[in-house]
C-alpha positions as CSV (number, residue, x, y, z in Angstrom):
1,X,14.7,-34.9,209.4
2,X,14.6,-33.2,206.0
3,X,15.2,-35.1,202.7
4,X,18.9,-35.4,201.9
5,X,20.1,-33.8,198.6
6,X,23.0,-35.3,196.8
7,X,25.8,-32.9,196.3
8,X,26.2,-33.5,192.6
9,X,27.8,-36.1,190.5
10,X,29.1,-39.2,192.2
11,X,32.7,-40.3,191.5
12,X,32.3,-42.8,188.7
13,X,35.2,-44.8,190.1
14,X,33.4,-45.2,193.5
15,X,31.3,-48.3,194.2
16,X,27.6,-47.9,193.4
17,X,25.3,-47.0,196.2
18,X,23.5,-50.2,197.4
19,X,19.9,-49.7,198.3
20,X,16.5,-51.5,198.5
21,X,14.6,-49.0,196.4
22,X,15.2,-46.3,193.8
23,X,12.3,-44.0,192.8
24,X,12.6,-42.3,189.5
25,X,10.5,-39.1,189.7
26,X,10.0,-36.6,192.5
27,X,6.5,-35.5,191.6
28,X,3.5,-36.1,194.0
29,X,3.2,-39.8,193.2
30,X,7.0,-40.4,193.5
31,X,7.0,-38.6,196.9
32,X,4.1,-40.6,198.2
33,X,5.9,-43.7,197.0
34,X,8.7,-42.8,199.4
35,X,6.1,-42.5,202.2
36,X,4.5,-45.9,201.5
37,X,7.9,-47.5,201.3
38,X,8.9,-45.8,204.5
39,X,6.0,-47.3,206.4
40,X,7.3,-50.7,205.3
41,X,10.8,-49.7,206.6
42,X,12.2,-49.5,203.1
43,X,14.5,-46.4,202.5
44,X,14.5,-44.9,199.1
45,X,16.8,-42.9,196.8
46,X,14.9,-40.5,194.5
47,X,16.2,-39.3,191.1
48,X,14.6,-36.5,189.1
49,X,15.6,-34.5,186.0
50,X,14.2,-31.3,187.5
51,X,16.5,-29.3,189.9
52,X,13.9,-29.4,192.7
53,X,11.2,-31.9,193.8
54,X,7.6,-31.5,192.9
55,X,7.2,-32.6,189.3
56,X,4.3,-31.2,187.3
57,X,2.6,-29.2,190.1
58,X,5.8,-27.4,191.1
59,X,6.8,-26.8,187.5
60,X,3.5,-26.1,185.7
61,X,1.0,-24.9,188.3
62,X,2.6,-24.1,191.6
63,X,0.1,-21.4,192.4
64,X,-3.0,-23.0,190.9
65,X,-5.7,-24.6,193.1
66,X,-6.2,-28.4,193.4
67,X,-9.6,-29.5,194.6
68,X,-9.5,-33.3,194.4
69,X,-7.0,-34.4,197.1
70,X,-8.9,-36.3,199.8
71,X,-9.6,-34.3,203.0
72,X,-7.9,-31.2,201.6
73,X,-10.7,-29.0,200.1
74,X,-8.2,-26.9,198.3
75,X,-4.4,-26.4,198.0
76,X,-2.0,-25.1,195.5
77,X,0.4,-27.3,193.6
78,X,3.3,-26.1,195.6
79,X,1.4,-26.5,198.9
80,X,0.7,-30.1,198.0
81,X,4.4,-30.7,197.2
82,X,5.5,-29.0,200.5
83,X,3.1,-31.2,202.5
84,X,4.3,-34.4,200.8
85,X,7.9,-33.4,201.5
86,X,7.0,-32.8,205.2
87,X,5.2,-36.1,205.3
88,X,8.2,-38.1,204.2
89,X,10.7,-36.3,206.5
90,X,10.8,-39.3,209.0
91,X,12.1,-41.6,206.3
92,X,15.3,-39.8,205.3
93,X,15.1,-40.2,201.5
94,X,18.1,-39.1,199.6
95,X,17.3,-36.9,196.5
96,X,19.5,-36.8,193.4
97,X,18.1,-33.9,191.5
98,X,19.0,-32.4,188.1
99,X,19.9,-35.7,186.7
100,X,18.2,-38.3,184.5
101,X,18.4,-42.1,184.8
102,X,20.2,-43.2,181.6
103,X,20.7,-46.9,182.2
104,X,18.9,-49.8,183.9
105,X,20.4,-53.2,183.7
106,X,19.4,-56.4,185.6
107,X,22.3,-58.1,187.3
108,X,22.9,-61.9,187.7
109,X,21.7,-61.7,191.4
110,X,18.4,-60.2,190.3
111,X,19.2,-56.7,191.5
112,X,19.3,-53.7,189.1
113,X,22.2,-51.5,188.2
114,X,21.0,-47.9,187.7
115,X,23.1,-45.0,186.3
116,X,22.3,-41.3,185.9
117,X,23.5,-38.6,183.6
118,X,25.6,-37.1,186.3
119,X,27.5,-40.3,187.2
120,X,25.4,-41.4,190.2
121,X,25.2,-45.2,190.3
122,X,23.0,-47.6,192.3
123,X,22.6,-51.3,192.8
124,X,19.0,-51.7,193.9
125,X,16.6,-54.5,194.7
126,X,13.6,-52.7,193.4
127,X,12.9,-49.8,191.0
128,X,9.9,-47.5,191.0
129,X,9.2,-45.4,187.9
130,X,7.1,-42.4,188.8
131,X,8.3,-40.3,186.0
132,X,5.0,-38.7,185.1
133,X,4.8,-38.6,181.3
134,X,8.5,-38.6,181.1
135,X,11.4,-36.2,181.8
136,X,10.2,-32.7,181.3
137,X,12.2,-30.3,179.1
138,X,11.1,-26.8,178.2
139,X,10.1,-26.2,174.6
140,X,12.6,-23.7,173.4
141,X,12.4,-20.6,171.1
142,X,14.1,-21.6,167.9
143,X,16.1,-18.6,166.8
144,X,19.7,-19.3,165.6
145,X,22.2,-18.1,168.2
146,X,19.7,-17.2,170.9
147,X,20.7,-20.1,173.1
148,X,24.0,-18.3,173.9
149,X,22.0,-16.0,176.3
150,X,20.2,-18.8,178.2
151,X,20.7,-18.6,181.9
152,X,21.8,-15.0,181.7
153,X,19.0,-13.1,179.9
154,X,17.0,-15.9,178.4
155,X,15.0,-18.1,180.8
156,X,12.4,-20.9,180.4
157,X,11.7,-21.1,184.1
158,X,11.2,-18.5,186.9
159,X,11.0,-19.1,190.6
160,X,10.4,-15.6,191.9
161,X,9.2,-12.3,190.4
162,X,11.7,-10.5,192.5
163,X,14.6,-11.9,190.4
164,X,13.9,-9.3,187.7
165,X,12.8,-6.2,189.6
166,X,13.5,-3.0,187.7
167,X,14.2,-4.6,184.4
168,X,12.5,-4.5,180.9
169,X,10.9,-7.9,180.5
170,X,9.5,-9.5,177.4
171,X,7.5,-12.7,177.9
172,X,6.6,-15.0,175.0
173,X,3.7,-17.4,175.4
174,X,-0.1,-17.7,175.7
175,X,-0.6,-20.2,178.6
176,X,-1.2,-19.8,182.3
177,X,2.5,-19.5,183.1
178,X,3.1,-16.7,180.6
179,X,0.0,-14.7,181.7
180,X,0.5,-15.3,185.4
181,X,4.2,-14.2,185.4
182,X,3.4,-11.2,183.2
183,X,0.8,-9.9,185.7
184,X,3.1,-10.8,188.7
185,X,5.9,-8.8,187.2
186,X,3.6,-5.9,186.5
187,X,2.1,-5.8,190.0
188,X,5.1,-6.1,192.2
189,X,4.9,-2.7,193.8
190,X,8.3,-1.3,194.7
191,X,9.9,-4.4,193.2
192,X,8.0,-4.4,190.0
193,X,9.6,-4.6,186.6
194,X,10.5,-1.5,184.7
195,X,8.3,-2.7,181.8
196,X,6.5,-5.9,180.9
197,X,5.6,-6.9,177.3
198,X,3.6,-10.1,176.6
199,X,3.9,-11.6,173.1
200,X,1.6,-14.2,171.7
201,X,0.9,-15.4,168.2
202,X,-2.8,-14.5,168.5
203,X,-5.2,-12.6,170.7
204,X,-6.5,-15.8,172.3
205,X,-5.0,-17.8,175.2
206,X,-4.9,-21.3,176.6
207,X,-5.2,-20.0,180.2
208,X,-7.7,-19.7,183.0
209,X,-10.3,-17.1,182.6
210,X,-9.2,-15.3,185.7
211,X,-5.6,-15.1,184.4
212,X,-6.8,-13.7,181.1
213,X,-8.9,-11.1,182.9
214,X,-6.0,-10.0,185.1
215,X,-3.8,-9.6,182.1
216,X,-6.4,-7.5,180.3
217,X,-6.9,-5.3,183.3
218,X,-3.1,-4.7,183.6
219,X,-3.0,-3.7,180.0
220,X,-6.0,-1.3,180.5
221,X,-4.2,0.3,183.4
222,X,-1.0,0.6,181.3
223,X,0.9,-1.6,183.8
224,X,2.0,-3.9,180.9
225,X,1.4,-4.2,177.2
226,X,0.3,-7.1,174.9
227,X,1.4,-7.6,171.3
228,X,0.2,-10.1,168.8
229,X,3.1,-11.6,166.8
230,X,5.9,-14.1,166.8
231,X,9.6,-13.7,167.5
232,X,11.6,-13.8,164.3
233,X,14.9,-12.4,165.3
234,X,16.9,-10.6,168.0
235,X,19.5,-7.9,168.5
236,X,22.6,-7.9,170.7
237,X,25.5,-5.8,171.6
238,X,28.6,-7.6,172.6
239,X,27.6,-10.4,174.9
240,X,24.3,-8.7,175.8
241,X,20.8,-9.4,174.4
242,X,19.3,-6.0,173.7
243,X,16.0,-6.6,171.8
244,X,13.7,-9.1,170.2
245,X,12.2,-8.7,166.8
246,X,8.4,-9.4,166.6
247,X,6.6,-9.9,163.3
248,X,2.9,-9.2,163.6
249,X,0.1,-10.8,161.5
250,X,0.5,-8.0,158.9
251,X,4.1,-9.1,158.3
252,X,5.4,-5.9,160.0
253,X,8.4,-6.4,162.2
254,X,8.7,-4.5,165.5
255,X,11.9,-4.2,167.6
256,X,11.1,-4.6,171.4
257,X,14.0,-3.6,173.7
258,X,14.6,-5.9,176.7
259,X,16.8,-6.8,179.6
260,X,15.2,-10.3,180.1
261,X,13.5,-12.6,177.7
262,X,11.2,-15.2,179.3
263,X,9.8,-18.0,177.1
264,X,6.8,-20.1,178.2
265,X,6.0,-22.6,175.5
266,X,5.3,-25.3,178.0
267,X,7.2,-28.5,178.7
268,X,7.8,-31.3,176.4
269,X,7.6,-34.7,178.1
270,X,10.1,-37.2,176.7
271,X,10.1,-40.9,177.5
272,X,13.8,-40.8,176.9
273,X,16.0,-43.8,178.0
274,X,13.0,-45.5,179.6
275,X,12.1,-46.7,176.1
276,X,15.3,-48.7,176.0
277,X,15.0,-50.7,179.3
278,X,13.2,-53.7,177.8
279,X,9.8,-52.9,179.4
280,X,6.4,-53.5,177.7
281,X,5.3,-50.1,176.3
282,X,1.9,-49.1,174.9
283,X,1.5,-45.6,173.4
284,X,4.6,-44.3,175.3
285,X,3.3,-45.7,178.6
286,X,4.5,-48.6,180.7
287,X,2.1,-51.6,180.9
288,X,1.4,-52.7,184.4
289,X,-0.8,-55.1,186.3
290,X,-3.3,-53.8,188.8
291,X,-2.4,-56.1,191.7
292,X,1.0,-54.6,192.4
293,X,1.7,-52.2,189.5
294,X,4.6,-54.3,188.3
295,X,5.9,-53.7,184.8
296,X,6.8,-56.7,182.6
297,X,10.1,-57.0,184.5
298,X,9.7,-58.3,188.0
299,X,11.1,-55.9,190.6
300,X,10.4,-52.8,188.4
301,X,7.2,-51.0,189.2
302,X,5.5,-48.0,187.5
303,X,3.1,-45.6,189.2
304,X,1.3,-42.4,188.1
305,X,1.0,-41.0,184.6
306,X,3.8,-43.1,183.2
307,X,1.8,-46.3,183.4
308,X,-1.3,-47.7,181.6
309,X,-3.8,-50.4,182.4
310,X,-7.5,-51.0,181.7
311,X,-9.5,-48.1,183.3
312,X,-6.5,-46.0,183.9
313,X,-7.3,-42.5,185.2
314,X,-4.5,-39.9,185.2
315,X,-5.2,-38.4,188.6
316,X,-2.9,-37.7,191.5
317,X,-5.4,-39.6,193.7
318,X,-5.1,-42.7,191.5
319,X,-1.3,-42.5,191.6
320,X,-1.4,-42.5,195.4
321,X,-3.4,-45.8,195.3
322,X,-0.9,-47.3,192.8
323,X,2.1,-46.3,195.0
324,X,0.5,-48.1,198.0
325,X,0.1,-51.4,196.2
326,X,3.5,-51.1,194.5
327,X,5.2,-50.7,197.9
328,X,3.5,-53.9,199.1
329,X,4.3,-55.6,195.8
330,X,8.0,-54.8,196.4
331,X,8.3,-56.5,199.8
332,X,9.0,-60.1,198.5
333,X,12.1,-58.7,196.7
334,X,13.3,-56.9,199.8
335,X,12.1,-59.2,202.6
336,X,11.9,-62.6,200.9
337,X,11.7,-64.5,204.2
338,X,9.3,-62.1,205.9
339,X,5.5,-62.0,205.8
340,X,4.6,-58.3,205.7
341,X,1.2,-57.6,207.4
342,X,-1.0,-54.6,206.7
343,X,-0.9,-52.2,209.7
344,X,-2.8,-49.0,210.4
345,X,-1.1,-45.7,211.3
346,X,-4.0,-45.0,213.7
347,X,-3.2,-48.0,216.0
348,X,0.2,-49.5,215.1
349,X,2.8,-48.7,217.7
350,X,5.4,-50.0,215.2
351,X,4.3,-47.5,212.6
352,X,4.2,-44.8,215.2
353,X,7.9,-45.5,216.0
354,X,8.7,-45.4,212.3
355,X,6.9,-42.1,211.9
356,X,8.5,-40.7,215.0
357,X,5.2,-40.0,216.7
358,X,3.9,-40.9,220.2
359,X,1.4,-43.7,220.4
360,X,-1.9,-42.6,221.9
361,X,-2.8,-43.7,225.4
362,X,-6.0,-45.8,225.2
363,X,-8.4,-45.9,228.1
């Protein structure tokens, strides 16, 4: 069973969706929160501002190696996300993507009313905030009128190099994403771009050494070119963006023709509406206990990079631990008359049933 994806905005006149758990954030920790809740037979709805699950690994480093996931010597960010999605398949979580939670209000019966930017509404017994460092928004290129081309010729995210085969591409940025996509477009063989120009404000980069080396090699082989400078204007014809103007360190402006402008200035995390939900906040992070990772409001939990406590380490591994204790911490709100016992996936026939796997035959 694959995760369900909501089909868009919910009719505001319809009754809110009633559920036991809403998870805000579909990054690795949010996905593992779904898993730990599922083991306790708690089904979750997941909300994320990005249009796809995966959070920071899927957005910032899908192809970069991760070495500190237990029992997995190495995997890419996207491979980690794919494996987590596969792991939660038995639990039938419903995903509401491309929307931000805008309101959280506690009701008289103790449950929480939750509303999103696209009109989806919930009444939930528990809420898990796994929003990383906030809702990610791309840092935009500030040129008056340029935003009119966004989504047609101006892009801040790319999913596949094949999208722009045969086109003149200008990339602005100096991080891993800018360099990696530049070399990917330059080395696509039959599907490669017509031309690739990388623009950065200086001849120095905040990227992995291997990425910088690949970019230098592509330039040496005339597969792409690199220019030092900053975008200061653009040219258009009708409704088409035709060129970007680059001013170099000597104040000379160059006109660079293009079909596509890709801007990789990174993502800006914004705490956003979370700041208005009445939760204790310290340096833009949610204060939690270390017993069950509850916030200052009982029934609302915070896991992953969004929380803070003495000794906090911003690691995916730490977030997995936090999600486990948060799931158990939520059980009194969902099963108030039931004592929930710790069980092991190795031996528990009940968990085997929940996971949809056969119990081993023991001699």
